[in-house]
DOLUMMAR-630059 format. One record per residue (C-alpha): residue number from 0; x, y, z. Coordinates in steps of 0.001 Angstrom, whole numbers. Layout:
seq  x  y  z
NUM  X  Y  Z
...
REM end
This chain:
seq  x  y  z
0  -194277  87602  7231
1  -197550  86489  5678
2  -199830  84090  7522
3  -201793  81458  5587
4  -205506  80677  5986
5  -206586  77520  4141
6  -210298  77181  3384
7  -211836  73819  2555
8  -215409  72621  2139
9  -217194  69440  3074
10  -220454  67462  2755
11  -221763  69189  -402
12  -220627  71760  -2925
13  -222032  75300  -3239
14  -221721  76073  459
15  -220207  79462  -251
16  -216499  78974  391
17  -215680  81797  -2011
18  -218083  84175  -302
19  -216727  83116  3080
20  -213144  83740  1956
21  -214092  87146  550
22  -215971  88109  3720
23  -213171  87044  6043
24  -210627  88922  3922
25  -212847  92021  4038
26  -213029  91784  7847
27  -209264  91443  8191
28  -208834  94329  5760
29  -211243  96407  7861
30  -208826  95915  10778
31  -206003  97366  8716
32  -204353  94162  7453
33  -203093  93612  3907
34  -204785  90597  2335
35  -204843  88525  -853
36  -207098  85601  -1744
37  -206213  82669  -3982
38  -208196  79844  -5516
39  -206957  76286  -6116
40  -209194  74537  -8656
41  -208825  70728  -8859
42  -210195  70261  -12389
43  -207878  69309  -15281
44  -208753  72223  -17568
45  -205802  74591  -17789
46  -208229  77421  -17014
47  -212013  77895  -17299
48  -211679  79859  -20545
49  -212934  77068  -22817
50  -215549  75696  -20405
51  -219269  76110  -21086
52  -221015  78654  -18850
53  -223529  75915  -18084
54  -220668  73824  -16648
55  -218728  76480  -14804
56  -220643  79737  -14734
57  -218939  83017  -15483
58  -215303  83240  -16533
59  -213710  86080  -14583
60  -210893  88045  -16246
61  -208076  89880  -14451
62  -206164  92987  -15512
63  -203196  90857  -16551
64  -205332  88679  -18828
65  -205990  85556  -16759
66  -209257  83672  -17295
67  -210194  82523  -13818
68  -212849  81077  -11575
69  -215820  83311  -10772
70  -214875  83301  -7068
71  -212125  85776  -7904
72  -214927  88199  -8711
73  -216156  87862  -5121
74  -212616  88440  -3889
75  -212268  91682  -5840
76  -215756  92965  -5093
77  -215321  92492  -1332
78  -211727  93691  -928
79  -210996  95971  -3858
80  -207700  94120  -4335
81  -207169  93508  -8054
82  -206781  89789  -8793
83  -203777  88582  -10763
84  -202702  85613  -12870
85  -201000  84222  -9771
86  -204251  84099  -7787
87  -205881  81137  -9542
88  -204348  77797  -10460
89  -205841  74528  -11689
90  -204650  70940  -11616
91  -204491  71144  -15399
92  -202105  74076  -15328
93  -199893  72426  -12708
94  -199722  69109  -14570
95  -199116  70891  -17887
96  -196161  72797  -16465
97  -194695  69719  -14758
98  -194958  67599  -17901
99  -193320  70383  -19941
100  -190425  70436  -17478
101  -190121  66657  -17601
102  -189983  66708  -21423
103  -187230  69317  -21300
104  -185250  67152  -18907
105  -185468  69615  -16026
106  -185862  66775  -13519
107  -182590  65147  -14620
108  -184145  61752  -15194
109  -185954  61542  -11853
110  -189293  59753  -11572
111  -191944  62491  -11637
112  -194613  61899  -8983
113  -197535  63592  -7285
114  -195381  63809  -4170
115  -193127  65752  -4250
116  -193451  67341  -7689
117  -197158  68215  -7821
118  -197384  69179  -4157
119  -194214  71273  -4446
120  -195757  73144  -7374
121  -198892  73828  -5336
122  -196845  75100  -2409
123  -194794  77328  -4702
124  -198012  78790  -6058
125  -199274  79518  -2531
126  -196010  81227  -1543
127  -195535  83356  -4660
128  -195686  87156  -4462
129  -196657  87472  -796
130  -193853  89575  680
131  -196055  92646  1179
132  -199005  90781  2732
133  -200247  90054  6239
134  -202672  87274  5325
135  -202983  84955  2315
136  -206321  83162  2095
137  -206239  80003  -63
138  -209569  78476  -1051
139  -209532  74834  -2179
140  -212222  74115  -4768
141  -214446  71053  -4579
142  -215354  69001  -1538
143  -213117  67120  866
144  -213152  63484  -180
145  -213046  64240  -3914
146  -210178  62363  -5518
147  -209258  65458  -7562
148  -208508  67582  -4498
149  -206206  65125  -2724
150  -202929  66702  -3942
151  -204088  70101  -2696
152  -205032  68767  728
153  -201637  67044  946
154  -199938  70320  -22
155  -201813  72081  2801
156  -200654  69424  5240
157  -197051  69933  4180
158  -197336  73725  4287
159  -198693  73639  7834
160  -195696  71583  8935
161  -193178  73723  7059
162  -194572  77143  7980
163  -195523  76243  11546
164  -198884  76248  13267
165  -198429  79870  14342
166  -198359  80920  10678
167  -201117  78679  9279
168  -204802  78142  9962
169  -207395  75726  8592
170  -211025  76807  8202
171  -213491  74119  7150
172  -216882  75123  5728
173  -219478  72451  6301
174  -223218  71831  6351
175  -225533  71361  9324
176  -228762  70324  7577
177  -232236  70781  9013
178  -234355  67637  8800
179  -237935  68854  8721
180  -239455  65480  9559
181  -237418  65334  12766
182  -237533  69054  13420
183  -233794  69026  14150
184  -230467  70259  12879
185  -228134  67310  12324
186  -224434  67524  13171
187  -223389  64122  11873
188  -222514  65287  8316
189  -220146  67848  9816
190  -218567  65233  12063
191  -217955  62893  9133
192  -216522  65690  6996
193  -214082  66782  9678
194  -213056  63172  10259
195  -212377  62805  6511
196  -210227  65940  6489
197  -208353  64905  9640
198  -207657  61474  8128
199  -205751  63319  5377
200  -203583  65024  7979
201  -205354  68385  8266
202  -207108  69162  11554
203  -209346  72222  11101
204  -209004  75034  13629
205  -212313  76742  12823
206  -215589  75325  11524
207  -217977  77539  9612
208  -221318  75748  9801
209  -223839  76613  7099
210  -227364  76163  8407
211  -230828  77475  7636
212  -231929  77525  11287
213  -230100  79030  14302
214  -227522  76604  15703
215  -228473  75790  19323
216  -225780  76125  21957
217  -225947  72420  22711
218  -225399  71444  19081
219  -222503  73863  18843
220  -220895  72264  21878
221  -221493  68799  20430
222  -219762  69715  17173
223  -216824  71176  19106
224  -216455  68031  21212
225  -216606  65536  18364
226  -214550  67644  15944
227  -211792  68577  18396
228  -212145  72360  18198
229  -213045  75101  20676
230  -216743  75789  21046
231  -216072  79420  20106
232  -214450  78152  16906
233  -217755  76657  15729
234  -219183  79613  13807
235  -222833  79491  12681
236  -223380  80798  9143
237  -227085  81284  8504
238  -228486  82269  5121
239  -228307  86048  4664
240  -230766  88371  2931
241  -227890  89687  788
242  -224315  88585  174
243  -223261  92086  1250
244  -224631  91423  4743
245  -222291  88471  5222
246  -219159  90302  6472
247  -221131  92040  9221
248  -222964  88807  10016
249  -219737  86808  10306
250  -218168  89503  12471
251  -221181  89319  14779
252  -220643  85573  15126
253  -216983  86145  15999
254  -215267  84706  12894
255  -212518  87306  12490
256  -211912  87460  16225
257  -211456  83689  16400
258  -209036  83768  13456
259  -206887  86383  15202
260  -207036  84466  18497
261  -205883  81286  16729
262  -202880  83202  15364
263  -202111  84616  18813
264  -202855  88191  17742
265  -204378  89987  20718
266  -203622  93617  19847
267  -205572  93931  16593
268  -207676  97081  16188
269  -211430  96772  15945
270  -212674  96596  12348
271  -214038  99713  10678
272  -217237  98386  9124
273  -218665  101773  8123
274  -218395  100849  4449
275  -220406  97657  4964
276  -223104  99292  7081
277  -223617  101867  4324
278  -223846  99131  1691
279  -226397  97246  3794
280  -228452  100398  4314
281  -228549  101154  591
282  -229456  97543  -213
283  -232113  97132  2466
284  -233759  100557  2227
285  -234224  101462  -1451
286  -236220  104556  -2356
287  -237680  103029  -5512
288  -237179  100239  -7992
289  -236539  99645  -11675
290  -236713  96610  -13930
291  -233875  95772  -16293
292  -234328  93283  -19116
293  -231153  91277  -19763
294  -231443  89710  -23211
295  -228847  86952  -23261
296  -227926  83445  -24265
297  -227224  81724  -20923
298  -230087  83190  -18889
299  -231154  79813  -17483
300  -227980  79861  -15357
301  -227602  83228  -13562
302  -224039  82330  -12488
303  -223073  82707  -16173
304  -223634  86457  -15633
305  -222533  86673  -11996
306  -220495  89886  -12226
307  -223146  91465  -14446
308  -225837  90693  -11885
309  -223767  92223  -9093
310  -222811  95298  -11131
311  -226499  96019  -11747
312  -227099  95707  -8006
313  -224229  98129  -7386
314  -225745  100580  -9863
315  -228994  100298  -7965
316  -227331  100964  -4619
317  -225591  104030  -6077
318  -229040  105371  -7037
319  -230779  104006  -3913
320  -233168  101842  -5925
321  -233863  98140  -6056
322  -232973  96578  -9405
323  -235272  93796  -10576
324  -233614  91759  -13313
325  -235721  89999  -15943
326  -233583  87325  -17582
327  -234844  87032  -21179
328  -233724  84334  -23584
329  -232744  86065  -26828
330  -234117  83136  -28861
331  -237623  84159  -27800
332  -237249  87245  -29951
333  -236246  85541  -33193
334  -239814  86326  -34291
335  -241588  89561  -33342
336  -244323  87793  -31401
337  -243007  88082  -27848
338  -240732  91107  -28243
339  -243028  93959  -27210
340  -244781  91951  -24503
341  -241466  91209  -22791
342  -239663  94508  -23349
343  -242385  97111  -22876
344  -242508  96574  -19066
345  -238748  97085  -18555
346  -237020  100395  -17847
347  -233692  99468  -19409
348  -232398  96842  -21848
349  -228985  95223  -21508
350  -227461  92844  -24047
351  -224439  91110  -22437
352  -221424  89315  -23856
353  -221493  85817  -25291
354  -220191  83601  -28057
355  -221816  82073  -31127
356  -224743  82778  -33412
357  -227568  81339  -31330
358  -229921  84098  -30237
359  -228097  86805  -32203
360  -231146  87901  -34216
361  -233141  88197  -31000
362  -230447  90423  -29528
363  -230450  92595  -32645
364  -234240  92893  -32408
365  -233876  93977  -28767
366  -231391  96676  -29756
367  -233804  97968  -32377
368  -236639  98047  -29840
369  -234504  100080  -27428
370  -233389  102484  -30158
371  -236850  103084  -31591
372  -238677  103294  -28252
373  -236093  105470  -26457
374  -235492  102813  -23782
375  -232045  103075  -22075
376  -229760  100562  -23765
377  -226455  99073  -22627
378  -224539  96665  -24866
379  -221530  94794  -23514
380  -218991  93057  -25775
381  -221194  91019  -28139
382  -223980  93428  -27142
383  -222013  96317  -28657
384  -221417  94294  -31803
385  -225144  93579  -32094
386  -225813  97322  -31714
387  -223435  98021  -34600
388  -225032  95368  -36815
389  -228508  96694  -35965
390  -227409  100220  -36792
391  -225782  99113  -40042
392  -228922  97324  -41170
393  -231554  99791  -40059
394  -230003  103272  -40007
395  -227045  102999  -42392
396  -228620  101036  -45221
397  -226322  97977  -45075
398  -228986  95274  -45232
399  -226561  92332  -45226
400  -224544  93487  -42207
401  -223382  90595  -40018
402  -220422  89104  -38136
403  -217907  86592  -39453
404  -218439  84784  -36161
405  -221785  83677  -37570
406  -220377  82525  -40919
407  -219175  84040  -44225
408  -220697  87438  -44993
409  -220286  90074  -47682
410  -220746  92850  -45100
411  -218453  91964  -42151
412  -219359  94798  -39800
413  -217839  92554  -37121
414  -214822  90324  -37822
415  -212172  88231  -36092
416  -209323  90223  -34638
417  -205971  89022  -35984
418  -203566  91512  -34439
419  -203499  94252  -31839
420  -201081  96146  -29630
421  -200711  95233  -25961
422  -198278  96138  -23190
423  -196109  93260  -24450
424  -196114  94561  -28030
425  -197853  93368  -31201
426  -200129  90371  -30615
427  -201095  88162  -33573
428  -203660  85374  -33772
429  -205103  83114  -36450
430  -208445  81385  -36865
431  -206776  78001  -36255
432  -205090  79037  -32989
433  -206130  77229  -29782
434  -209399  78673  -28505
435  -207734  79678  -25260
436  -205247  81848  -27138
437  -207293  83743  -29740
438  -208850  86408  -27547
439  -207916  89898  -26523
440  -207728  89384  -22775
441  -207144  91681  -19828
442  -206914  95429  -19363
443  -206480  97743  -22352
444  -206539  101533  -22509
445  -209048  103538  -24508
446  -209364  107193  -25423
447  -212783  108843  -25223
448  -214038  111605  -27471
449  -214256  114952  -25654
450  -217823  116122  -25024
451  -219179  112604  -25633
452  -221811  111099  -23384
453  -219458  108367  -22233
454  -216713  110877  -21322
455  -219248  112642  -19109
456  -220262  109336  -17522
457  -216643  108448  -16705
458  -215594  112010  -15918
459  -212408  111248  -17881
460  -211049  111113  -21413
461  -208819  108065  -20887
462  -209859  104759  -19317
463  -208627  101196  -18812
464  -211063  98279  -18997
465  -210908  94477  -19200
466  -211529  92591  -22423
467  -212478  89023  -23350
468  -213407  88571  -27010
469  -212222  87272  -30388
470  -214123  89617  -32686
471  -214007  93382  -33211
472  -216228  95948  -34877
473  -214730  96618  -38304
474  -213394  100169  -38357
475  -213863  100310  -42123
476  -217604  100758  -41484
477  -217160  103672  -39087
478  -218091  106415  -41547
479  -221284  104660  -42682
480  -222325  103836  -39121
481  -221739  107392  -37916
482  -223845  108719  -40803
483  -226609  106555  -39351
484  -226231  108204  -35941
485  -224026  105605  -34191
486  -220978  107554  -32988
487  -217624  105879  -32203
488  -216897  107713  -28927
489  -214110  105468  -27620
490  -211144  104042  -29533
491  -207941  102176  -28747
492  -204948  104531  -28269
493  -203718  103801  -31813
494  -207158  104673  -33207
495  -207593  101244  -34816
496  -210043  99354  -32582
497  -213523  100647  -31683
498  -214094  100466  -27925
499  -217333  102406  -27371
500  -220286  103471  -29495
501  -223192  105704  -28526
502  -226212  107481  -29995
503  -226233  111175  -29021
504  -229897  111508  -30079
505  -231007  108792  -27646
506  -231701  109221  -23892
507  -229024  106623  -23006
508  -227575  104305  -25660
509  -224040  102997  -25067
510  -222237  99897  -26319
511  -218793  98881  -25071
512  -216411  96226  -26387
513  -215046  95476  -22906
514  -216578  94071  -19706
515  -217115  96910  -17199
516  -218974  94588  -14830
517  -215643  92987  -13884
518  -214456  96162  -12163
519  -217634  97149  -10313
520  -217728  96938  -6511
521  -220505  97607  -3998
522  -218491  100431  -2416
523  -217329  101709  -5834
524  -220029  101085  -8478
525  -218831  101221  -12062
526  -219812  104587  -13603
527  -221449  102936  -16627
528  -223767  100851  -14438
529  -224418  103806  -12160
530  -225357  105902  -15204
531  -227418  103142  -16827
532  -229556  102640  -13725
533  -229925  106403  -13318
534  -231256  106545  -16886
535  -233586  103617  -16155
536  -234954  105477  -13121
537  -235699  108516  -15311
538  -237344  106307  -17923
539  -239502  104614  -15258
540  -240991  107999  -14402
541  -242005  108567  -18015
542  -243901  105316  -18567
REM end
């Protein structure tokens, strides 16, 4: 029977609950346990799919087509367990489903209330699809004390009573700030946060204390006394040099051991952390470095490209080099003035996904620079579409090539997708459909051309990758684009939708319609990122 670990946060946001959950799950997994991590998000959006990256950061996409919180990316990267639709739920989704049931009359005229209807829905979500698991880790978004999270905290309280204390555990992540003027770490914020959580009926069993200075033994004992936990259950969590050092760091502080002790498990095997020591060694002892220019739209907020950032790091670790990322706003390149100055120093150019026209001409200019200068190029989603438009304009003689995403055009090299085949059958969409429902989402298969560069990179002729986009490269332009040297080396199984383009006459030039960064892991780097960084290393030796 699965045991539940509930993870809450206090004092301030951005303490790293998601990273903590991922690290703890990785440690339990290293001891041989089967784990799954879930995220409860208190906001009223049904999912983050229509939220601005500046508001929410990256939207993570699962194989089964869910648009989820970026923390699910941490969960996958640290455990290798593929996230599912059932691993992320929002208040908006819960309320939407409850109201739909009420309108249908499913409640038989009963008054619909937060308790029991909303809390029951939260508990049902936590208990779904867990029969084959040893531990289910449930992270509650937001900060204790937020009005939005109250139903989730109440649901935790009820679950702890219903499942029993031997099957549930509460971990509270809190802040122990350092006050420079006093030269001291202060425990009072943690005390207040724990008191707030306890007043809602949830007494934490373990406290993970984020601090920038070592937590003295006396302060640890003070927190334990005032917060009603064992001293050994007060776990210091100092800032790490890399997120991939965190599992080993938390194990050294006794986090996983204390979790098992709280559950009464005294016969657990020691964790096999070989994988994590190797990752740390590759990260901390590179044998060189390369610089990658990421020409994007949301570069002022790195969290908007969280998985991309990590996938580049993974590619670096696979090649034992440090990857320096230069985040370049595509709008800078709308005129030629700053293009060469910013792109000549880089060893690889990556144009990531995005939505809308802003910065598109700068991205196209970046593609042209990479093509003409022989700089390794990697286009992802919109980046592939920009590569096709650049090729149409400059090597295929279609001067007016554009995308219908940017407005009416007589040469729609890229256009809105209206129908496609999925595992569920024919999918159809219209321009007036809700924004959350117009995209091709989740994992789709693709067939690669034999003897193509990308087939060699993958070491396979058939792949499955995750999508998130509304627009497709127009297959009607394939012949003209291939005459210009841009080869369609990956197609959907029915041969209708372009998935991958490449230039065989270029050192490394690949554009993909999907998001390979979503499947990259530190212990299993995605082959496209591994190959891209390898090409960048070769290019760095030539310049």
